MMTF fields as JSON, N, C-alpha, C and O atoms, coordinates in Angstrom:
{
  "mmtfVersion": "1.0.0",
  "mmtfProducer": "UNKNOWN",
  "numBonds": 323,
  "numAtoms": 324,
  "numGroups": 81,
  "numChains": 1,
  "numModels": 1,
  "chainsPerModel": [1],
  "groupsPerChain": [81],
  "chainIdList": ["A"],
  "bondAtomList": [4, 2, 8, 6, 12, 10, 16, 14, 20, 18, 24, 22, 28, 26, 32, 30, 36, 34, 40, 38, 44, 42, 48, 46, 52, 50, 56, 54, 60, 58, 64, 62, 68, 66, 72, 70, 76, 74, 80, 78, 84, 82, 88, 86, 92, 90, 96, 94, 100, 98, 104, 102, 108, 106, 112, 110, 116, 114, 120, 118, 124, 122, 128, 126, 132, 130, 136, 134, 140, 138, 144, 142, 148, 146, 152, 150, 156, 154, 160, 158, 164, 162, 168, 166, 172, 170, 176, 174, 180, 178, 184, 182, 188, 186, 192, 190, 196, 194, 200, 198, 204, 202, 208, 206, 212, 210, 216, 214, 220, 218, 224, 222, 228, 226, 232, 230, 236, 234, 240, 238, 244, 242, 248, 246, 252, 250, 256, 254, 260, 258, 264, 262, 268, 266, 272, 270, 276, 274, 280, 278, 284, 282, 288, 286, 292, 290, 296, 294, 300, 298, 304, 302, 308, 306, 312, 310, 316, 314, 320, 318],
  "bondOrderList": [1, 1, 1, 1, 1, 1, 1, 1, 1, 1, 1, 1, 1, 1, 1, 1, 1, 1, 1, 1, 1, 1, 1, 1, 1, 1, 1, 1, 1, 1, 1, 1, 1, 1, 1, 1, 1, 1, 1, 1, 1, 1, 1, 1, 1, 1, 1, 1, 1, 1, 1, 1, 1, 1, 1, 1, 1, 1, 1, 1, 1, 1, 1, 1, 1, 1, 1, 1, 1, 1, 1, 1, 1, 1, 1, 1, 1, 1, 1, 1],
  "groupList": [{"groupName": "MET", "atomNameList": ["N", "CA", "C", "O"], "elementList": ["N", "C", "C", "O"], "formalChargeList": [0, 0, 0, 0], "bondAtomList": [1, 0, 2, 1, 3, 2], "bondOrderList": [1, 1, 2], "singleLetterCode": "M", "chemCompType": "L-PEPTIDE LINKING"}, {"groupName": "LEU", "atomNameList": ["N", "CA", "C", "O"], "elementList": ["N", "C", "C", "O"], "formalChargeList": [0, 0, 0, 0], "bondAtomList": [1, 0, 2, 1, 3, 2], "bondOrderList": [1, 1, 2], "singleLetterCode": "L", "chemCompType": "L-PEPTIDE LINKING"}, {"groupName": "GLY", "atomNameList": ["N", "CA", "C", "O"], "elementList": ["N", "C", "C", "O"], "formalChargeList": [0, 0, 0, 0], "bondAtomList": [1, 0, 2, 1, 3, 2], "bondOrderList": [1, 1, 2], "singleLetterCode": "G", "chemCompType": "PEPTIDE LINKING"}, {"groupName": "ASP", "atomNameList": ["N", "CA", "C", "O"], "elementList": ["N", "C", "C", "O"], "formalChargeList": [0, 0, 0, 0], "bondAtomList": [1, 0, 2, 1, 3, 2], "bondOrderList": [1, 1, 2], "singleLetterCode": "D", "chemCompType": "L-PEPTIDE LINKING"}, {"groupName": "ALA", "atomNameList": ["N", "CA", "C", "O"], "elementList": ["N", "C", "C", "O"], "formalChargeList": [0, 0, 0, 0], "bondAtomList": [1, 0, 2, 1, 3, 2], "bondOrderList": [1, 1, 2], "singleLetterCode": "A", "chemCompType": "L-PEPTIDE LINKING"}, {"groupName": "ARG", "atomNameList": ["N", "CA", "C", "O"], "elementList": ["N", "C", "C", "O"], "formalChargeList": [0, 0, 0, 0], "bondAtomList": [1, 0, 2, 1, 3, 2], "bondOrderList": [1, 1, 2], "singleLetterCode": "R", "chemCompType": "L-PEPTIDE LINKING"}, {"groupName": "PRO", "atomNameList": ["N", "CA", "C", "O"], "elementList": ["N", "C", "C", "O"], "formalChargeList": [0, 0, 0, 0], "bondAtomList": [1, 0, 2, 1, 3, 2], "bondOrderList": [1, 1, 2], "singleLetterCode": "P", "chemCompType": "L-PEPTIDE LINKING"}, {"groupName": "SER", "atomNameList": ["N", "CA", "C", "O"], "elementList": ["N", "C", "C", "O"], "formalChargeList": [0, 0, 0, 0], "bondAtomList": [1, 0, 2, 1, 3, 2], "bondOrderList": [1, 1, 2], "singleLetterCode": "S", "chemCompType": "L-PEPTIDE LINKING"}, {"groupName": "VAL", "atomNameList": ["N", "CA", "C", "O"], "elementList": ["N", "C", "C", "O"], "formalChargeList": [0, 0, 0, 0], "bondAtomList": [1, 0, 2, 1, 3, 2], "bondOrderList": [1, 1, 2], "singleLetterCode": "V", "chemCompType": "L-PEPTIDE LINKING"}, {"groupName": "TYR", "atomNameList": ["N", "CA", "C", "O"], "elementList": ["N", "C", "C", "O"], "formalChargeList": [0, 0, 0, 0], "bondAtomList": [1, 0, 2, 1, 3, 2], "bondOrderList": [1, 1, 2], "singleLetterCode": "Y", "chemCompType": "L-PEPTIDE LINKING"}, {"groupName": "ASN", "atomNameList": ["N", "CA", "C", "O"], "elementList": ["N", "C", "C", "O"], "formalChargeList": [0, 0, 0, 0], "bondAtomList": [1, 0, 2, 1, 3, 2], "bondOrderList": [1, 1, 2], "singleLetterCode": "N", "chemCompType": "L-PEPTIDE LINKING"}, {"groupName": "HIS", "atomNameList": ["N", "CA", "C", "O"], "elementList": ["N", "C", "C", "O"], "formalChargeList": [0, 0, 0, 0], "bondAtomList": [1, 0, 2, 1, 3, 2], "bondOrderList": [1, 1, 2], "singleLetterCode": "H", "chemCompType": "L-PEPTIDE LINKING"}, {"groupName": "GLN", "atomNameList": ["N", "CA", "C", "O"], "elementList": ["N", "C", "C", "O"], "formalChargeList": [0, 0, 0, 0], "bondAtomList": [1, 0, 2, 1, 3, 2], "bondOrderList": [1, 1, 2], "singleLetterCode": "Q", "chemCompType": "L-PEPTIDE LINKING"}, {"groupName": "PHE", "atomNameList": ["N", "CA", "C", "O"], "elementList": ["N", "C", "C", "O"], "formalChargeList": [0, 0, 0, 0], "bondAtomList": [1, 0, 2, 1, 3, 2], "bondOrderList": [1, 1, 2], "singleLetterCode": "F", "chemCompType": "L-PEPTIDE LINKING"}, {"groupName": "ILE", "atomNameList": ["N", "CA", "C", "O"], "elementList": ["N", "C", "C", "O"], "formalChargeList": [0, 0, 0, 0], "bondAtomList": [1, 0, 2, 1, 3, 2], "bondOrderList": [1, 1, 2], "singleLetterCode": "I", "chemCompType": "L-PEPTIDE LINKING"}, {"groupName": "GLU", "atomNameList": ["N", "CA", "C", "O"], "elementList": ["N", "C", "C", "O"], "formalChargeList": [0, 0, 0, 0], "bondAtomList": [1, 0, 2, 1, 3, 2], "bondOrderList": [1, 1, 2], "singleLetterCode": "E", "chemCompType": "L-PEPTIDE LINKING"}, {"groupName": "TRP", "atomNameList": ["N", "CA", "C", "O"], "elementList": ["N", "C", "C", "O"], "formalChargeList": [0, 0, 0, 0], "bondAtomList": [1, 0, 2, 1, 3, 2], "bondOrderList": [1, 1, 2], "singleLetterCode": "W", "chemCompType": "L-PEPTIDE LINKING"}],
  "groupTypeList": [0, 1, 2, 3, 4, 1, 2, 5, 5, 6, 3, 7, 8, 9, 1, 10, 1, 4, 0, 4, 5, 7, 11, 9, 12, 7, 2, 3, 4, 5, 7, 4, 2, 5, 13, 13, 12, 8, 8, 5, 12, 5, 4, 6, 14, 1, 4, 7, 5, 9, 7, 9, 14, 15, 3, 4, 7, 4, 3, 2, 2, 8, 8, 5, 4, 2, 4, 6, 2, 4, 4, 3, 6, 1, 14, 16, 4, 4, 3, 13, 3],
  "groupIdList": [1, 2, 3, 4, 5, 6, 7, 8, 9, 10, 11, 12, 13, 14, 15, 16, 17, 18, 19, 20, 21, 22, 23, 24, 25, 26, 27, 28, 29, 30, 31, 32, 33, 34, 35, 36, 37, 38, 39, 40, 41, 42, 43, 44, 45, 46, 47, 48, 49, 50, 51, 52, 53, 54, 55, 56, 57, 58, 59, 60, 61, 62, 63, 64, 65, 66, 67, 68, 69, 70, 71, 72, 73, 74, 75, 76, 77, 78, 79, 80, 81],
  "secStructList": [7, 2, 2, 2, 2, 2, 2, 2, 7, 6, 6, 7, 2, 2, 2, 2, 2, 2, 2, 2, 2, 2, 2, 2, 2, 6, 6, 7, 2, 2, 2, 2, 2, 2, 2, 2, 2, 2, 2, 2, 2, 2, 7, 2, 2, 2, 2, 2, 6, 6, 2, 2, 2, 2, 2, 2, 2, 2, 6, 6, 1, 7, 7, 7, 6, 6, 7, 6, 6, 7, 1, 1, 7, 7, 7, 7, 7, 7, 7, 7, 7],
  "xCoordList": [272.276, 272.761, 272.811, 273.839, 271.705, 271.717, 272.709, 273.376, 272.802, 273.741, 275.18, 275.976, 275.52, 276.868, 277.131, 278.189, 276.172, 276.319, 276.415, 277.193, 275.62, 275.643, 276.974, 277.418, 277.605, 278.927, 279.97, 280.935, 279.762, 280.689, 280.351, 281.237, 279.06, 278.606, 277.62, 276.424, 278.094, 277.201, 276.397, 275.389, 276.816, 276.066, 275.206, 274.727, 275.006, 274.161, 272.699, 272.126, 272.117, 270.72, 269.808, 268.918, 270.025, 269.119, 269.248, 268.25, 270.449, 270.612, 269.99, 269.333, 270.195, 269.581, 268.066, 267.377, 267.541, 266.091, 265.562, 264.529, 266.268, 265.841, 265.86, 264.948, 266.89, 266.953, 265.847, 265.231, 265.595, 264.525, 263.177, 262.391, 262.908, 261.633, 261.514, 260.443, 262.604, 262.6, 262.306, 261.48, 262.973, 262.742, 261.333, 260.69, 260.864, 259.504, 258.488, 257.579, 258.661, 257.724, 257.755, 256.741, 258.913, 259.006, 258.575, 258.561, 258.221, 257.723, 258.787, 258.496, 260.014, 261.11, 261.275, 262.168, 260.413, 260.386, 261.67, 262.111, 262.266, 263.488, 264.625, 265.292, 264.848, 265.888, 265.533, 266.402, 264.26, 263.82, 264.156, 264.647, 263.896, 264.18, 265.659, 266.052, 266.482, 267.931, 268.444, 269.224, 268.011, 268.426, 267.799, 268.414, 266.578, 265.881, 266.542, 266.432, 267.216, 267.896, 268.934, 269.112, 269.613, 270.589, 269.867, 270.336, 268.728, 267.948, 267.479, 267.589, 266.961, 266.458, 267.583, 267.357, 268.769, 269.882, 270.425, 270.742, 270.535, 271.187, 270.236, 270.657, 268.956, 267.997, 266.621, 265.711, 266.456, 265.204, 263.972, 262.883, 264.121, 262.966, 262.52, 261.324, 263.466, 263.128, 262.533, 261.554, 263.101, 262.615, 261.165, 260.41, 260.78, 259.411, 258.395, 257.248, 258.793, 257.891, 257.68, 256.717, 258.564, 258.496, 258.377, 258.858, 257.747, 257.683, 256.949, 257.118, 256.138, 255.45, 256.443, 256.126, 257.648, 258.662, 259.115, 259.213, 259.385, 259.803, 258.669, 258.909, 257.451, 256.298, 256.139, 255.844, 256.332, 256.188, 257.27, 257.001, 258.491, 259.555, 259.334, 259.685, 258.761, 258.468, 257.319, 257.277, 256.382, 255.221, 255.499, 254.592, 256.736, 257.065, 256.666, 256.505, 256.502, 256.205, 254.74, 254.364, 253.911, 252.486, 252.234, 252.631, 251.574, 251.221, 249.724, 248.936, 249.345, 247.926, 247.269, 247.896, 246.03, 245.297, 245.286, 244.998, 245.595, 245.584, 246.822, 246.885, 247.818, 249.054, 249.792, 249.735, 250.482, 251.259, 252.223, 252.932, 252.245, 253.139, 252.577, 253.233, 251.388, 250.785, 250.563, 250.228, 250.749, 250.675, 249.298, 249.203, 248.253, 246.906, 246.208, 246.424, 245.372, 244.644, 243.588, 243.107, 243.248, 242.199, 240.855, 240.554, 240.055, 238.755, 237.693, 237.701, 236.788, 235.719, 234.56, 234.228, 233.952, 232.783, 231.606, 231.404, 230.854, 229.691, 228.578, 228.834, 227.364, 226.206, 225.788, 225.371, 225.891, 225.596, 224.233, 224.007, 223.326, 221.986, 221.157, 220.008],
  "yCoordList": [183.534, 182.94, 181.415, 180.806, 180.791, 179.344, 178.944, 177.915, 179.758, 179.474, 179.453, 178.623, 180.364, 180.383, 179.121, 178.505, 178.742, 177.534, 176.3, 175.386, 176.283, 175.15, 175.065, 173.974, 176.2, 176.214, 175.528, 174.946, 175.604, 174.953, 173.483, 172.664, 173.155, 171.776, 171.371, 171.255, 171.155, 170.894, 169.609, 169.463, 168.675, 167.429, 167.378, 166.309, 168.53, 168.588, 168.334, 169.034, 167.336, 166.992, 168.154, 168.515, 168.736, 169.772, 171.071, 171.752, 171.419, 172.618, 172.422, 173.323, 171.251, 170.981, 170.936, 171.381, 170.409, 170.4, 171.826, 172.168, 172.648, 174.052, 174.767, 175.534, 174.521, 175.144, 174.618, 175.385, 173.322, 172.739, 173.341, 173.702, 173.449, 174.012, 175.483, 175.938, 176.216, 177.627, 177.813, 178.646, 177.047, 177.151, 176.674, 177.24, 175.651, 175.161, 176.266, 176.519, 176.921, 177.982, 179.161, 179.831, 179.414, 180.529, 180.138, 180.973, 178.854, 178.403, 177.891, 177.634, 177.737, 177.257, 175.749, 175.305, 174.983, 173.531, 172.858, 171.88, 173.363, 172.749, 172.83, 171.829, 174.003, 174.149, 173.361, 172.749, 173.376, 172.611, 171.139, 170.489, 170.616, 169.219, 168.902, 167.822, 169.841, 169.631, 169.493, 168.588, 170.376, 170.29, 169.072, 168.44, 168.758, 167.64, 166.3, 165.364, 166.195, 164.944, 164.545, 163.359, 165.524, 165.235, 164.649, 163.689, 165.235, 164.743, 163.322, 162.448, 163.085, 161.765, 160.71, 159.599, 161.061, 160.108, 159.841, 158.699, 160.879, 160.734, 160.416, 159.852, 160.767, 160.541, 160.214, 161.04, 159.032, 158.699, 158.727, 159.073, 158.38, 158.406, 159.845, 160.135, 160.74, 162.16, 162.691, 163.436, 162.325, 162.797, 162.385, 163.116, 161.228, 160.771, 161.701, 161.768, 162.406, 163.368, 164.619, 165.356, 164.86, 166.055, 165.686, 166.417, 164.573, 164.083, 165.037, 164.953, 165.94, 166.906, 167.784, 168.282, 167.977, 168.763, 168.018, 168.599, 166.751, 165.932, 165.803, 165.846, 165.647, 165.544, 166.806, 166.73, 167.96, 169.23, 169.365, 169.837, 168.955, 169.079, 168.092, 168.388, 166.936, 165.955, 166.424, 166.114, 167.177, 167.681, 169.0, 169.599, 169.454, 170.724, 171.929, 173.019, 171.758, 172.885, 173.061, 174.028, 172.153, 172.261, 171.878, 170.8, 172.761, 172.48, 172.251, 173.12, 171.098, 170.777, 171.502, 171.713, 171.871, 172.546, 171.686, 170.491, 172.287, 171.575, 170.75, 170.041, 170.825, 170.07, 170.638, 171.845, 169.804, 170.325, 171.39, 171.196, 172.493, 173.569, 174.489, 175.462, 174.213, 175.088, 176.462, 176.574, 177.5, 178.866, 179.208, 179.843, 178.8, 179.127, 177.869, 176.785, 178.004, 176.829, 176.404, 177.206, 175.144, 174.638, 175.096, 174.861, 175.744, 176.242, 175.517, 175.545, 174.875, 174.147, 175.087, 175.929, 174.942, 175.745, 175.263, 174.064, 176.209, 175.86, 176.856, 178.019, 176.392, 177.239, 177.786, 177.022, 179.079, 179.675, 180.342, 181.216, 179.957, 180.567, 180.076, 180.489],
  "zCoordList": [83.485, 84.703, 84.578, 84.874, 84.143, 83.944, 82.868, 82.976, 81.837, 80.756, 81.248, 80.807, 82.164, 82.732, 83.536, 83.411, 84.355, 85.169, 84.279, 84.551, 83.219, 82.302, 81.565, 81.205, 81.343, 80.728, 81.605, 81.107, 82.911, 83.849, 84.073, 84.318, 83.988, 84.233, 83.143, 83.411, 81.93, 80.796, 80.896, 80.205, 81.736, 81.858, 83.115, 83.496, 83.765, 84.958, 84.587, 83.753, 85.212, 84.947, 85.316, 84.547, 86.483, 86.963, 86.175, 85.941, 85.77, 84.95, 83.572, 83.051, 82.983, 81.68, 81.774, 80.857, 82.865, 83.047, 83.185, 82.61, 83.946, 84.092, 82.748, 82.439, 81.951, 80.624, 79.718, 78.978, 79.774, 78.949, 79.325, 78.449, 80.616, 81.061, 80.672, 80.271, 80.791, 80.422, 78.935, 78.562, 78.099, 76.654, 76.297, 75.414, 76.971, 76.734, 77.027, 76.236, 78.181, 78.569, 77.6, 77.402, 76.999, 76.058, 74.646, 73.741, 74.461, 73.168, 72.215, 71.047, 72.693, 71.85, 72.056, 72.777, 71.422, 71.612, 71.139, 71.741, 70.082, 69.555, 70.584, 70.844, 71.164, 72.194, 73.441, 74.062, 73.808, 74.983, 74.796, 75.719, 73.611, 73.329, 73.383, 73.824, 72.935, 72.952, 74.394, 74.691, 75.274, 76.677, 77.358, 78.217, 76.963, 77.606, 77.294, 78.085, 76.17, 75.816, 76.863, 77.141, 77.438, 78.492, 79.704, 80.316, 80.039, 81.179, 80.894, 81.754, 79.7, 79.321, 79.408, 79.887, 78.95, 78.95, 80.348, 80.682, 81.163, 82.463, 83.606, 84.617, 83.464, 84.555, 83.975, 84.054, 83.399, 82.717, 83.629, 83.172, 84.877, 85.782, 86.022, 86.003, 86.246, 86.396, 85.1, 85.132, 83.973, 82.677, 82.433, 81.792, 82.937, 82.71, 83.364, 82.921, 84.392, 85.047, 84.2, 84.413, 83.249, 82.412, 80.932, 80.066, 80.652, 79.271, 78.335, 77.119, 78.879, 78.018, 77.255, 76.175, 77.814, 77.109, 75.856, 74.775, 76.012, 74.875, 73.861, 72.655, 74.339, 73.439, 72.606, 71.413, 73.223, 72.492, 71.432, 70.327, 71.76, 70.762, 69.613, 68.471, 69.902, 68.856, 67.969, 66.778, 68.56, 67.819, 67.119, 66.543, 67.161, 66.519, 67.336, 66.788, 68.635, 69.497, 69.814, 70.477, 69.358, 69.639, 71.082, 71.525, 71.817, 73.2, 73.26, 72.887, 73.724, 73.802, 74.977, 76.015, 74.808, 75.879, 77.122, 77.059, 78.236, 79.503, 79.766, 80.771, 78.882, 79.088, 80.29, 80.526, 81.054, 82.175, 81.688, 80.7, 82.371, 81.997, 80.928, 80.558, 80.422, 79.42, 80.033, 81.213, 79.241, 79.754, 80.319, 81.369, 79.646, 80.097, 80.593, 80.05, 81.62, 82.09, 81.076, 80.277, 81.131, 80.263, 80.823, 81.994, 79.997, 80.428, 79.632, 78.401, 80.324, 79.657, 79.394, 80.228, 78.237, 77.911, 78.755, 78.946, 79.244, 80.06, 79.764, 79.456, 79.859, 79.653, 81.009, 81.879, 81.202, 82.506, 82.547, 83.384, 81.674, 81.685, 82.84, 82.994]
}
């Protein structure tokens, strides 16, 4: 569905951001970075709010624990004795 809309409006900031976030969540950092470049070029202030997508694509897809959008929450070890 997003792909069809993007075919009609390939330079849409919001569609490219949605695609970047979708690919990021599925672990495809390379594709996420490709879509995110449009967001970075056309709306740098908006892109700064989602810089973790660009960081992941630059790091080869590595998602740091507790990063915004990370699949699992960061859990701190604690001694419960």
